[in-house]
Structures are given as C-alpha cells and as structure tokens.
CHARMM-style PDB file with segment names, atoms N, HN, CA, C and O in Angstrom:
ATOM      1  N   ARG     1     266.320 -93.417 -63.747  1.00  0.00      PROA
ATOM      2  CA  ARG     1     265.642 -94.555 -64.382  1.00  0.00      PROA
ATOM      3  C   ARG     1     265.487 -94.129 -65.861  1.00  0.00      PROA
ATOM      4  O   ARG     1     265.337 -93.008 -66.347  1.00  0.00      PROA
ATOM      5  N   ARG     2     265.574 -95.469 -66.490  1.00  0.00      PROA
ATOM      6  HN  ARG     2     265.695 -96.380 -66.095  1.00  0.00      PROA
ATOM      7  CA  ARG     2     265.594 -95.386 -67.890  1.00  0.00      PROA
ATOM      8  C   ARG     2     264.098 -95.285 -68.475  1.00  0.00      PROA
ATOM      9  O   ARG     2     263.254 -96.004 -67.940  1.00  0.00      PROA
ATOM     10  N   ALA     3     263.731 -94.498 -69.467  1.00  0.00      PROA
ATOM     11  HN  ALA     3     264.417 -93.914 -69.902  1.00  0.00      PROA
ATOM     12  CA  ALA     3     262.532 -94.672 -70.074  1.00  0.00      PROA
ATOM     13  C   ALA     3     262.062 -95.910 -70.868  1.00  0.00      PROA
ATOM     14  O   ALA     3     262.716 -96.306 -71.833  1.00  0.00      PROA
ATOM     15  N   CYS     4     261.012 -96.476 -70.494  1.00  0.00      PROA
ATOM     16  HN  CYS     4     260.481 -96.154 -69.710  1.00  0.00      PROA
ATOM     17  CA  CYS     4     260.581 -97.571 -71.354  1.00  0.00      PROA
ATOM     18  C   CYS     4     260.015 -97.077 -72.597  1.00  0.00      PROA
ATOM     19  O   CYS     4     260.188 -97.673 -73.661  1.00  0.00      PROA
ATOM     20  N   LEU     5     259.222 -95.808 -72.474  1.00  0.00      PROA
ATOM     21  HN  LEU     5     259.081 -95.324 -71.610  1.00  0.00      PROA
ATOM     22  CA  LEU     5     258.572 -95.333 -73.606  1.00  0.00      PROA
ATOM     23  C   LEU     5     258.801 -93.878 -73.471  1.00  0.00      PROA
ATOM     24  O   LEU     5     258.808 -93.316 -72.375  1.00  0.00      PROA
ATOM     25  N   ARG     6     259.025 -93.154 -74.824  1.00  0.00      PROA
ATOM     26  HN  ARG     6     259.020 -93.610 -75.714  1.00  0.00      PROA
ATOM     27  CA  ARG     6     259.204 -91.834 -74.829  1.00  0.00      PROA
ATOM     28  C   ARG     6     258.565 -91.385 -76.200  1.00  0.00      PROA
ATOM     29  O   ARG     6     258.853 -91.912 -77.275  1.00  0.00      PROA
ATOM     30  N   LEU     7     257.648 -90.333 -76.038  1.00  0.00      PROA
ATOM     31  HN  LEU     7     257.415 -89.905 -75.165  1.00  0.00      PROA
ATOM     32  CA  LEU     7     257.021 -89.719 -77.074  1.00  0.00      PROA
ATOM     33  C   LEU     7     257.430 -88.176 -77.095  1.00  0.00      PROA
ATOM     34  O   LEU     7     257.371 -87.434 -76.115  1.00  0.00      PROA
ATOM     35  N   GLU     8     257.886 -87.788 -78.477  1.00  0.00      PROA
ATOM     36  HN  GLU     8     257.934 -88.391 -79.273  1.00  0.00      PROA
ATOM     37  CA  GLU     8     258.457 -86.219 -78.563  1.00  0.00      PROA
ATOM     38  C   GLU     8     257.780 -85.612 -79.680  1.00  0.00      PROA
ATOM     39  O   GLU     8     258.015 -85.926 -80.847  1.00  0.00      PROA
ATOM     40  N   GLY     9     256.824 -84.626 -79.279  1.00  0.00      PROA
ATOM     41  HN  GLY     9     256.633 -84.371 -78.331  1.00  0.00      PROA
ATOM     42  CA  GLY     9     256.245 -83.873 -80.351  1.00  0.00      PROA
ATOM     43  C   GLY     9     255.179 -84.901 -81.137  1.00  0.00      PROA
ATOM     44  O   GLY     9     255.249 -84.840 -82.365  1.00  0.00      PROA
ATOM     45  N   ILE    10     254.237 -85.802 -80.602  1.00  0.00      PROA
ATOM     46  HN  ILE    10     254.180 -85.852 -79.604  1.00  0.00      PROA
ATOM     47  CA  ILE    10     253.591 -86.599 -81.420  1.00  0.00      PROA
ATOM     48  C   ILE    10     252.393 -85.835 -81.787  1.00  0.00      PROA
ATOM     49  O   ILE    10     251.727 -85.164 -80.999  1.00  0.00      PROA
ATOM     50  N   GLY    11     252.177 -85.978 -82.992  1.00  0.00      PROA
ATOM     51  HN  GLY    11     252.718 -86.523 -83.632  1.00  0.00      PROA
ATOM     52  CA  GLY    11     250.969 -85.348 -83.713  1.00  0.00      PROA
ATOM     53  C   GLY    11     250.059 -86.445 -84.553  1.00  0.00      PROA
ATOM     54  O   GLY    11     250.518 -87.293 -85.318  1.00  0.00      PROA
ATOM     55  N   LYS    12     248.927 -86.275 -84.295  1.00  0.00      PROA
ATOM     56  HN  LYS    12     248.554 -85.587 -83.674  1.00  0.00      PROA
ATOM     57  CA  LYS    12     248.005 -87.227 -85.222  1.00  0.00      PROA
ATOM     58  C   LYS    12     246.694 -86.667 -85.562  1.00  0.00      PROA
ATOM     59  O   LYS    12     245.940 -86.306 -84.658  1.00  0.00      PROA
ATOM     60  N   ALA    13     246.318 -86.552 -86.975  1.00  0.00      PROA
ATOM     61  HN  ALA    13     246.931 -86.844 -87.709  1.00  0.00      PROA
ATOM     62  CA  ALA    13     245.187 -85.866 -87.408  1.00  0.00      PROA
ATOM     63  C   ALA    13     244.355 -86.803 -88.276  1.00  0.00      PROA
ATOM     64  O   ALA    13     244.871 -87.689 -88.957  1.00  0.00      PROA
ATOM     65  N   TYR    14     243.086 -86.575 -88.223  1.00  0.00      PROA
ATOM     66  HN  TYR    14     242.667 -85.855 -87.670  1.00  0.00      PROA
ATOM     67  CA  TYR    14     242.154 -87.348 -89.178  1.00  0.00      PROA
ATOM     68  C   TYR    14     241.697 -86.249 -90.089  1.00  0.00      PROA
ATOM     69  O   TYR    14     240.816 -85.465 -89.735  1.00  0.00      PROA
ATOM     70  N   GLY    15     242.203 -86.190 -91.095  1.00  0.00      PROA
ATOM     71  HN  GLY    15     242.919 -86.826 -91.383  1.00  0.00      PROA
ATOM     72  CA  GLY    15     241.556 -85.105 -92.193  1.00  0.00      PROA
ATOM     73  C   GLY    15     242.137 -83.840 -91.707  1.00  0.00      PROA
ATOM     74  O   GLY    15     243.341 -83.749 -91.467  1.00  0.00      PROA
ATOM     75  N   ASP    16     241.258 -82.797 -91.545  1.00  0.00      PROA
ATOM     76  HN  ASP    16     240.280 -82.871 -91.740  1.00  0.00      PROA
ATOM     77  CA  ASP    16     241.475 -81.458 -90.921  1.00  0.00      PROA
ATOM     78  C   ASP    16     241.405 -81.446 -89.489  1.00  0.00      PROA
ATOM     79  O   ASP    16     241.813 -80.433 -88.921  1.00  0.00      PROA
ATOM     80  N   THR    17     240.896 -82.529 -88.715  1.00  0.00      PROA
ATOM     81  HN  THR    17     240.564 -83.352 -89.176  1.00  0.00      PROA
ATOM     82  CA  THR    17     240.886 -82.602 -87.405  1.00  0.00      PROA
ATOM     83  C   THR    17     242.101 -83.313 -86.636  1.00  0.00      PROA
ATOM     84  O   THR    17     242.383 -84.505 -86.760  1.00  0.00      PROA
ATOM     85  N   ALA    18     242.783 -82.381 -85.810  1.00  0.00      PROA
ATOM     86  HN  ALA    18     242.554 -81.413 -85.709  1.00  0.00      PROA
ATOM     87  CA  ALA    18     243.878 -82.855 -84.964  1.00  0.00      PROA
ATOM     88  C   ALA    18     243.353 -83.446 -83.741  1.00  0.00      PROA
ATOM     89  O   ALA    18     242.555 -82.903 -82.977  1.00  0.00      PROA
ATOM     90  N   ALA    19     243.879 -84.632 -83.616  1.00  0.00      PROA
ATOM     91  HN  ALA    19     244.527 -85.073 -84.237  1.00  0.00      PROA
ATOM     92  CA  ALA    19     243.568 -85.540 -82.416  1.00  0.00      PROA
ATOM     93  C   ALA    19     244.434 -85.322 -81.417  1.00  0.00      PROA
ATOM     94  O   ALA    19     244.085 -85.184 -80.244  1.00  0.00      PROA
ATOM     95  N   LEU    20     245.755 -85.274 -81.877  1.00  0.00      PROA
ATOM     96  HN  LEU    20     246.038 -85.386 -82.830  1.00  0.00      PROA
ATOM     97  CA  LEU    20     246.908 -85.142 -80.814  1.00  0.00      PROA
ATOM     98  C   LEU    20     247.724 -83.885 -81.579  1.00  0.00      PROA
ATOM     99  O   LEU    20     247.732 -83.735 -82.801  1.00  0.00      PROA
ATOM    100  N   ARG    21     248.365 -83.068 -80.676  1.00  0.00      PROA
ATOM    101  HN  ARG    21     248.358 -83.189 -79.683  1.00  0.00      PROA
ATOM    102  CA  ARG    21     249.211 -81.897 -80.995  1.00  0.00      PROA
ATOM    103  C   ARG    21     250.383 -81.916 -80.120  1.00  0.00      PROA
ATOM    104  O   ARG    21     250.212 -81.658 -78.929  1.00  0.00      PROA
ATOM    105  N   ASP    22     251.603 -82.202 -80.580  1.00  0.00      PROA
ATOM    106  HN  ASP    22     251.741 -82.412 -81.547  1.00  0.00      PROA
ATOM    107  CA  ASP    22     252.765 -81.838 -79.603  1.00  0.00      PROA
ATOM    108  C   ASP    22     252.810 -82.779 -78.465  1.00  0.00      PROA
ATOM    109  O   ASP    22     253.125 -82.249 -77.399  1.00  0.00      PROA
ATOM    110  N   VAL    23     252.605 -83.864 -78.439  1.00  0.00      PROA
ATOM    111  HN  VAL    23     252.349 -84.294 -79.304  1.00  0.00      PROA
ATOM    112  CA  VAL    23     252.225 -84.693 -77.027  1.00  0.00      PROA
ATOM    113  C   VAL    23     253.717 -85.168 -76.583  1.00  0.00      PROA
ATOM    114  O   VAL    23     254.265 -85.936 -77.373  1.00  0.00      PROA
ATOM    115  N   GLU    24     254.281 -84.883 -75.668  1.00  0.00      PROA
ATOM    116  HN  GLU    24     253.835 -84.259 -75.026  1.00  0.00      PROA
ATOM    117  CA  GLU    24     255.393 -85.119 -74.875  1.00  0.00      PROA
ATOM    118  C   GLU    24     255.227 -85.946 -73.579  1.00  0.00      PROA
ATOM    119  O   GLU    24     254.710 -85.541 -72.537  1.00  0.00      PROA
ATOM    120  N   LEU    25     255.813 -87.316 -73.839  1.00  0.00      PROA
ATOM    121  HN  LEU    25     256.234 -87.645 -74.685  1.00  0.00      PROA
ATOM    122  CA  LEU    25     255.339 -88.004 -72.740  1.00  0.00      PROA
ATOM    123  C   LEU    25     256.682 -89.314 -72.432  1.00  0.00      PROA
ATOM    124  O   LEU    25     257.247 -89.965 -73.310  1.00  0.00      PROA
ATOM    125  N   GLU    26     256.880 -89.389 -71.177  1.00  0.00      PROA
ATOM    126  HN  GLU    26     256.420 -88.860 -70.463  1.00  0.00      PROA
ATOM    127  CA  GLU    26     257.876 -90.396 -70.657  1.00  0.00      PROA
ATOM    128  C   GLU    26     257.469 -91.269 -69.776  1.00  0.00      PROA
ATOM    129  O   GLU    26     256.914 -90.832 -68.768  1.00  0.00      PROA
ATOM    130  N   ILE    27     257.615 -92.472 -69.915  1.00  0.00      PROA
ATOM    131  HN  ILE    27     258.066 -92.827 -70.734  1.00  0.00      PROA
ATOM    132  CA  ILE    27     257.048 -93.618 -68.902  1.00  0.00      PROA
ATOM    133  C   ILE    27     258.123 -94.381 -68.587  1.00  0.00      PROA
ATOM    134  O   ILE    27     258.671 -94.991 -69.505  1.00  0.00      PROA
ATOM    135  N   SER    28     258.547 -94.478 -67.464  1.00  0.00      PROA
ATOM    136  HN  SER    28     258.101 -93.983 -66.718  1.00  0.00      PROA
ATOM    137  CA  SER    28     259.581 -95.341 -66.819  1.00  0.00      PROA
ATOM    138  C   SER    28     259.055 -96.692 -66.273  1.00  0.00      PROA
ATOM    139  O   SER    28     257.937 -96.802 -65.771  1.00  0.00      PROA
ATOM    140  N   ARG    29     259.891 -97.663 -66.397  1.00  0.00      PROA
ATOM    141  HN  ARG    29     260.800 -97.573 -66.805  1.00  0.00      PROA
ATOM    142  CA  ARG    29     259.465 -98.968 -66.076  1.00  0.00      PROA
ATOM    143  C   ARG    29     258.914 -98.835 -64.553  1.00  0.00      PROA
ATOM    144  O   ARG    29     259.420 -98.059 -63.742  1.00  0.00      PROA
ATOM    145  N   GLY    30     257.921 -99.606 -64.291  1.00  0.00      PROA
ATOM    146  HN  GLY    30     257.511-100.237 -64.950  1.00  0.00      PROA
ATOM    147  CA  GLY    30     257.155 -99.652 -62.881  1.00  0.00      PROA
ATOM    148  C   GLY    30     256.092 -98.745 -62.849  1.00  0.00      PROA
ATOM    149  O   GLY    30     255.103 -99.028 -62.173  1.00  0.00      PROA
ATOM    150  N   GLU    31     256.153 -97.475 -63.608  1.00  0.00      PROA
ATOM    151  HN  GLU    31     256.956 -97.245 -64.157  1.00  0.00      PROA
ATOM    152  CA  GLU    31     255.389 -96.726 -63.325  1.00  0.00      PROA
ATOM    153  C   GLU    31     253.974 -96.771 -63.861  1.00  0.00      PROA
ATOM    154  O   GLU    31     253.874 -97.195 -65.012  1.00  0.00      PROA
ATOM    155  N   LYS    32     252.832 -96.401 -63.224  1.00  0.00      PROA
ATOM    156  HN  LYS    32     252.913 -96.056 -62.289  1.00  0.00      PROA
ATOM    157  CA  LYS    32     251.596 -96.548 -63.708  1.00  0.00      PROA
ATOM    158  C   LYS    32     250.981 -95.283 -64.030  1.00  0.00      PROA
ATOM    159  O   LYS    32     251.127 -94.270 -63.346  1.00  0.00      PROA
ATOM    160  N   VAL    33     250.166 -95.369 -65.277  1.00  0.00      PROA
ATOM    161  HN  VAL    33     250.048 -96.192 -65.833  1.00  0.00      PROA
ATOM    162  CA  VAL    33     249.751 -94.172 -65.804  1.00  0.00      PROA
ATOM    163  C   VAL    33     248.008 -94.195 -65.872  1.00  0.00      PROA
ATOM    164  O   VAL    33     247.355 -95.238 -65.847  1.00  0.00      PROA
ATOM    165  N   ALA    34     247.499 -93.000 -65.950  1.00  0.00      PROA
ATOM    166  HN  ALA    34     248.030 -92.152 -65.971  1.00  0.00      PROA
ATOM    167  CA  ALA    34     246.178 -92.827 -66.174  1.00  0.00      PROA
ATOM    168  C   ALA    34     245.917 -91.891 -67.250  1.00  0.00      PROA
ATOM    169  O   ALA    34     246.563 -90.844 -67.292  1.00  0.00      PROA
ATOM    170  N   LEU    35     244.987 -92.172 -68.177  1.00  0.00      PROA
ATOM    171  HN  LEU    35     244.462 -93.022 -68.144  1.00  0.00      PROA
ATOM    172  CA  LEU    35     244.710 -91.079 -68.974  1.00  0.00      PROA
ATOM    173  C   LEU    35     243.199 -90.609 -68.524  1.00  0.00      PROA
ATOM    174  O   LEU    35     242.220 -91.354 -68.483  1.00  0.00      PROA
ATOM    175  N   VAL    36     243.222 -89.360 -68.231  1.00  0.00      PROA
ATOM    176  HN  VAL    36     244.017 -88.755 -68.265  1.00  0.00      PROA
ATOM    177  CA  VAL    36     241.839 -88.592 -67.916  1.00  0.00      PROA
ATOM    178  C   VAL    36     241.815 -87.567 -68.800  1.00  0.00      PROA
ATOM    179  O   VAL    36     242.821 -86.963 -69.172  1.00  0.00      PROA
ATOM    180  N   GLY    37     240.456 -87.295 -69.232  1.00  0.00      PROA
ATOM    181  HN  GLY    37     239.638 -87.785 -68.930  1.00  0.00      PROA
ATOM    182  CA  GLY    37     240.005 -86.173 -70.141  1.00  0.00      PROA
ATOM    183  C   GLY    37     238.847 -86.277 -70.312  1.00  0.00      PROA
ATOM    184  O   GLY    37     238.173 -87.176 -69.809  1.00  0.00      PROA
ATOM    185  N   PRO    38     238.331 -85.227 -71.175  1.00  0.00      PROA
ATOM    186  CA  PRO    38     236.997 -85.014 -71.640  1.00  0.00      PROA
ATOM    187  C   PRO    38     236.835 -85.878 -73.069  1.00  0.00      PROA
ATOM    188  O   PRO    38     237.792 -86.220 -73.764  1.00  0.00      PROA
ATOM    189  N   ASN    39     235.425 -86.160 -73.364  1.00  0.00      PROA
ATOM    190  HN  ASN    39     234.647 -85.882 -72.800  1.00  0.00      PROA
ATOM    191  CA  ASN    39     235.289 -86.821 -74.544  1.00  0.00      PROA
ATOM    192  C   ASN    39     235.852 -85.920 -75.664  1.00  0.00      PROA
ATOM    193  O   ASN    39     235.648 -84.709 -75.751  1.00  0.00      PROA
ATOM    194  N   GLY    40     236.666 -86.749 -76.599  1.00  0.00      PROA
ATOM    195  HN  GLY    40     236.831 -87.733 -76.528  1.00  0.00      PROA
ATOM    196  CA  GLY    40     237.122 -85.791 -77.670  1.00  0.00      PROA
ATOM    197  C   GLY    40     238.542 -85.354 -77.581  1.00  0.00      PROA
ATOM    198  O   GLY    40     239.029 -84.734 -78.528  1.00  0.00      PROA
ATOM    199  N   ALA    41     239.268 -85.633 -76.488  1.00  0.00      PROA
ATOM    200  HN  ALA    41     238.873 -86.136 -75.720  1.00  0.00      PROA
ATOM    201  CA  ALA    41     240.563 -85.064 -76.010  1.00  0.00      PROA
ATOM    202  C   ALA    41     241.672 -85.832 -76.502  1.00  0.00      PROA
ATOM    203  O   ALA    41     242.834 -85.536 -76.225  1.00  0.00      PROA
ATOM    204  N   GLY    42     241.349 -86.822 -77.231  1.00  0.00      PROA
ATOM    205  HN  GLY    42     240.405 -87.063 -77.456  1.00  0.00      PROA
ATOM    206  CA  GLY    42     242.504 -87.829 -77.996  1.00  0.00      PROA
ATOM    207  C   GLY    42     242.923 -88.784 -77.145  1.00  0.00      PROA
ATOM    208  O   GLY    42     244.034 -89.252 -77.397  1.00  0.00      PROA
ATOM    209  N   LYS    43     242.273 -89.261 -76.082  1.00  0.00      PROA
ATOM    210  HN  LYS    43     241.371 -88.880 -75.878  1.00  0.00      PROA
ATOM    211  CA  LYS    43     242.713 -90.474 -75.208  1.00  0.00      PROA
ATOM    212  C   LYS    43     242.835 -91.604 -75.906  1.00  0.00      PROA
ATOM    213  O   LYS    43     243.891 -92.231 -75.819  1.00  0.00      PROA
ATOM    214  N   SER    44     241.771 -92.074 -76.734  1.00  0.00      PROA
ATOM    215  HN  SER    44     240.914 -91.565 -76.805  1.00  0.00      PROA
ATOM    216  CA  SER    44     241.535 -93.216 -77.506  1.00  0.00      PROA
ATOM    217  C   SER    44     242.893 -93.319 -78.467  1.00  0.00      PROA
ATOM    218  O   SER    44     243.752 -94.200 -78.443  1.00  0.00      PROA
ATOM    219  N   THR    45     242.816 -92.169 -79.301  1.00  0.00      PROA
ATOM    220  HN  THR    45     242.118 -91.453 -79.320  1.00  0.00      PROA
ATOM    221  CA  THR    45     244.026 -91.957 -80.257  1.00  0.00      PROA
ATOM    222  C   THR    45     245.323 -92.176 -79.622  1.00  0.00      PROA
ATOM    223  O   THR    45     246.065 -93.011 -80.138  1.00  0.00      PROA
ATOM    224  N   LEU    46     245.705 -91.547 -78.576  1.00  0.00      PROA
ATOM    225  HN  LEU    46     245.102 -90.868 -78.157  1.00  0.00      PROA
ATOM    226  CA  LEU    46     246.808 -91.888 -77.809  1.00  0.00      PROA
ATOM    227  C   LEU    46     247.024 -93.302 -77.388  1.00  0.00      PROA
ATOM    228  O   LEU    46     248.161 -93.737 -77.571  1.00  0.00      PROA
ATOM    229  N   MET    47     246.179 -94.063 -76.881  1.00  0.00      PROA
ATOM    230  HN  MET    47     245.256 -93.709 -76.732  1.00  0.00      PROA
ATOM    231  CA  MET    47     246.329 -95.390 -76.516  1.00  0.00      PROA
ATOM    232  C   MET    47     246.671 -96.038 -77.828  1.00  0.00      PROA
ATOM    233  O   MET    47     247.661 -96.764 -77.917  1.00  0.00      PROA
ATOM    234  N   ARG    48     245.797 -95.772 -78.956  1.00  0.00      PROA
ATOM    235  HN  ARG    48     244.992 -95.182 -78.883  1.00  0.00      PROA
ATOM    236  CA  ARG    48     246.087 -96.665 -80.204  1.00  0.00      PROA
ATOM    237  C   ARG    48     247.536 -96.455 -80.661  1.00  0.00      PROA
ATOM    238  O   ARG    48     248.171 -97.356 -81.209  1.00  0.00      PROA
ATOM    239  N   VAL    49     248.031 -95.249 -80.419  1.00  0.00      PROA
ATOM    240  HN  VAL    49     247.515 -94.518 -79.974  1.00  0.00      PROA
ATOM    241  CA  VAL    49     249.505 -94.915 -81.090  1.00  0.00      PROA
ATOM    242  C   VAL    49     250.353 -95.543 -80.103  1.00  0.00      PROA
ATOM    243  O   VAL    49     251.298 -96.141 -80.616  1.00  0.00      PROA
ATOM    244  N   LEU    50     250.298 -95.591 -78.780  1.00  0.00      PROA
ATOM    245  HN  LEU    50     249.530 -95.105 -78.363  1.00  0.00      PROA
ATOM    246  CA  LEU    50     251.108 -96.407 -77.878  1.00  0.00      PROA
ATOM    247  C   LEU    50     251.134 -97.732 -77.964  1.00  0.00      PROA
ATOM    248  O   LEU    50     252.113 -98.386 -77.603  1.00  0.00      PROA
ATOM    249  N   ALA    51     249.912 -98.322 -78.517  1.00  0.00      PROA
ATOM    250  HN  ALA    51     249.117 -97.790 -78.810  1.00  0.00      PROA
ATOM    251  CA  ALA    51     249.788 -99.743 -78.620  1.00  0.00      PROA
ATOM    252  C   ALA    51     250.254-100.111 -80.031  1.00  0.00      PROA
ATOM    253  O   ALA    51     250.280-101.310 -80.306  1.00  0.00      PROA
ATOM    254  N   GLY    52     250.640 -99.182 -80.997  1.00  0.00      PROA
ATOM    255  HN  GLY    52     250.619 -98.207 -80.774  1.00  0.00      PROA
ATOM    256  CA  GLY    52     251.287 -99.666 -82.170  1.00  0.00      PROA
ATOM    257  C   GLY    52     250.139 -99.840 -83.173  1.00  0.00      PROA
ATOM    258  O   GLY    52     250.399-100.364 -84.257  1.00  0.00      PROA
ATOM    259  N   LEU    53     248.959 -99.463 -82.910  1.00  0.00      PROA
ATOM    260  HN  LEU    53     248.748 -99.038 -82.030  1.00  0.00      PROA
ATOM    261  CA  LEU    53     247.954 -99.857 -83.838  1.00  0.00      PROA
ATOM    262  C   LEU    53     247.821 -98.724 -84.881  1.00  0.00      PROA
ATOM    263  O   LEU    53     247.357 -98.942 -86.001  1.00  0.00      PROA
ATOM    264  N   GLU    54     248.245 -97.500 -84.474  1.00  0.00      PROA
ATOM    265  HN  GLU    54     248.622 -97.322 -83.565  1.00  0.00      PROA
ATOM    266  CA  GLU    54     248.160 -96.266 -85.467  1.00  0.00      PROA
ATOM    267  C   GLU    54     249.621 -95.683 -85.445  1.00  0.00      PROA
ATOM    268  O   GLU    54     250.259 -95.757 -84.394  1.00  0.00      PROA
ATOM    269  N   GLN    55     250.157 -95.125 -86.523  1.00  0.00      PROA
ATOM    270  HN  GLN    55     249.639 -95.065 -87.376  1.00  0.00      PROA
ATOM    271  CA  GLN    55     251.303 -94.306 -86.598  1.00  0.00      PROA
ATOM    272  C   GLN    55     251.015 -92.788 -86.408  1.00  0.00      PROA
ATOM    273  O   GLN    55     250.104 -92.187 -86.977  1.00  0.00      PROA
ATOM    274  N   PRO    56     251.769 -92.330 -85.670  1.00  0.00      PROA
ATOM    275  CA  PRO    56     251.739 -90.662 -85.642  1.00  0.00      PROA
ATOM    276  C   PRO    56     251.907 -90.061 -87.043  1.00  0.00      PROA
ATOM    277  O   PRO    56     252.549 -90.637 -87.920  1.00  0.00      PROA
ATOM    278  N   ASP    57     251.338 -88.946 -87.204  1.00  0.00      PROA
ATOM    279  HN  ASP    57     250.816 -88.478 -86.491  1.00  0.00      PROA
ATOM    280  CA  ASP    57     251.762 -88.104 -88.395  1.00  0.00      PROA
ATOM    281  C   ASP    57     252.987 -87.525 -88.133  1.00  0.00      PROA
ATOM    282  O   ASP    57     253.694 -87.389 -89.131  1.00  0.00      PROA
ATOM    283  N   ARG    58     253.428 -87.160 -87.130  1.00  0.00      PROA
ATOM    284  HN  ARG    58     252.854 -87.270 -86.318  1.00  0.00      PROA
ATOM    285  CA  ARG    58     254.725 -86.486 -87.030  1.00  0.00      PROA
ATOM    286  C   ARG    58     255.109 -86.569 -85.352  1.00  0.00      PROA
ATOM    287  O   ARG    58     254.283 -86.803 -84.469  1.00  0.00      PROA
ATOM    288  N   GLY    59     256.329 -86.358 -85.178  1.00  0.00      PROA
ATOM    289  HN  GLY    59     257.000 -86.168 -85.894  1.00  0.00      PROA
ATOM    290  CA  GLY    59     257.088 -86.770 -83.901  1.00  0.00      PROA
ATOM    291  C   GLY    59     257.729 -88.122 -83.826  1.00  0.00      PROA
ATOM    292  O   GLY    59     257.696 -88.888 -84.789  1.00  0.00      PROA
ATOM    293  N   SER    60     258.266 -88.400 -82.780  1.00  0.00      PROA
ATOM    294  HN  SER    60     258.293 -87.777 -81.998  1.00  0.00      PROA
ATOM    295  CA  SER    60     258.810 -89.660 -82.648  1.00  0.00      PROA
ATOM    296  C   SER    60     258.404 -90.386 -81.301  1.00  0.00      PROA
ATOM    297  O   SER    60     258.134 -89.672 -80.335  1.00  0.00      PROA
ATOM    298  N   LEU    61     258.349 -91.693 -81.186  1.00  0.00      PROA
ATOM    299  HN  LEU    61     258.568 -92.273 -81.971  1.00  0.00      PROA
ATOM    300  CA  LEU    61     257.950 -92.721 -80.295  1.00  0.00      PROA
ATOM    301  C   LEU    61     259.128 -93.755 -80.355  1.00  0.00      PROA
ATOM    302  O   LEU    61     259.427 -94.503 -81.286  1.00  0.00      PROA
ATOM    303  N   ARG    62     259.697 -93.615 -79.172  1.00  0.00      PROA
ATOM    304  HN  ARG    62     259.453 -93.008 -78.416  1.00  0.00      PROA
ATOM    305  CA  ARG    62     260.790 -94.490 -78.823  1.00  0.00      PROA
ATOM    306  C   ARG    62     260.506 -95.607 -77.768  1.00  0.00      PROA
ATOM    307  O   ARG    62     260.099 -95.246 -76.664  1.00  0.00      PROA
ATOM    308  N   ARG    63     260.669 -96.791 -77.994  1.00  0.00      PROA
ATOM    309  HN  ARG    63     261.000 -97.085 -78.890  1.00  0.00      PROA
ATOM    310  CA  ARG    63     260.214 -98.091 -76.933  1.00  0.00      PROA
ATOM    311  C   ARG    63     261.632 -98.403 -76.634  1.00  0.00      PROA
ATOM    312  O   ARG    63     262.566 -98.401 -77.436  1.00  0.00      PROA
ATOM    313  N   GLY    64     261.667 -98.739 -75.052  1.00  0.00      PROA
ATOM    314  HN  GLY    64     260.908 -98.740 -74.401  1.00  0.00      PROA
ATOM    315  CA  GLY    64     262.743 -99.390 -74.485  1.00  0.00      PROA
ATOM    316  C   GLY    64     262.765-100.807 -75.000  1.00  0.00      PROA
ATOM    317  O   GLY    64     261.754-101.334 -75.463  1.00  0.00      PROA
ATOM    318  N   HSD    65     263.843-101.372 -74.920  1.00  0.00      PROA
ATOM    319  HN  HSD    65     264.665-100.944 -74.544  1.00  0.00      PROA
ATOM    320  CA  HSD    65     263.682-102.956 -75.078  1.00  0.00      PROA
ATOM    321  C   HSD    65     263.397-103.777 -73.899  1.00  0.00      PROA
ATOM    322  O   HSD    65     263.896-103.309 -72.875  1.00  0.00      PROA
ATOM    323  N   GLY    66     262.735-104.875 -73.742  1.00  0.00      PROA
ATOM    324  HN  GLY    66     262.330-105.255 -74.574  1.00  0.00      PROA
ATOM    325  CA  GLY    66     262.400-105.830 -72.751  1.00  0.00      PROA
ATOM    326  C   GLY    66     261.145-105.341 -72.185  1.00  0.00      PROA
ATOM    327  OT1 GLY    66     260.589-105.966 -71.282  1.00  0.00      PROA
TER     328      GLY     66
END
C-alpha cells in the first residue's frame, strides 16, 4: 500500500514548550485513525499540522496526491 500521508521526525514547539517531538506516522489510503491521549499530549497540535493549519518546526510531512 502507498502512504497517503507520511510524517518523519515532526517537531513543533510554542516558545520553550515542545508540543510534538520526533513524530513518525504513516497513513495509507482507506485506513482509519484515532488520536487518543491525555490533555496536553499534543493531539490538537498534531491535527492542526495534518490539516495544514500549522507548519512543523522540523521534520517532513509528505502528502500523496488524490
């Protein structure tokens, strides 16, 4: 299967506070994903990065076409 979305080494910080550190993720077409974690774990930040509303400070985000 080809990845529709691939994150490699994604990091995002707000000032001195790291919201995401070295996130690795690959989502293939047709897969369903759930983000589960405690408050402050970076779920909303990750969703904003995935939606293109925020840019990561480091790492790469590649989207498939279509």
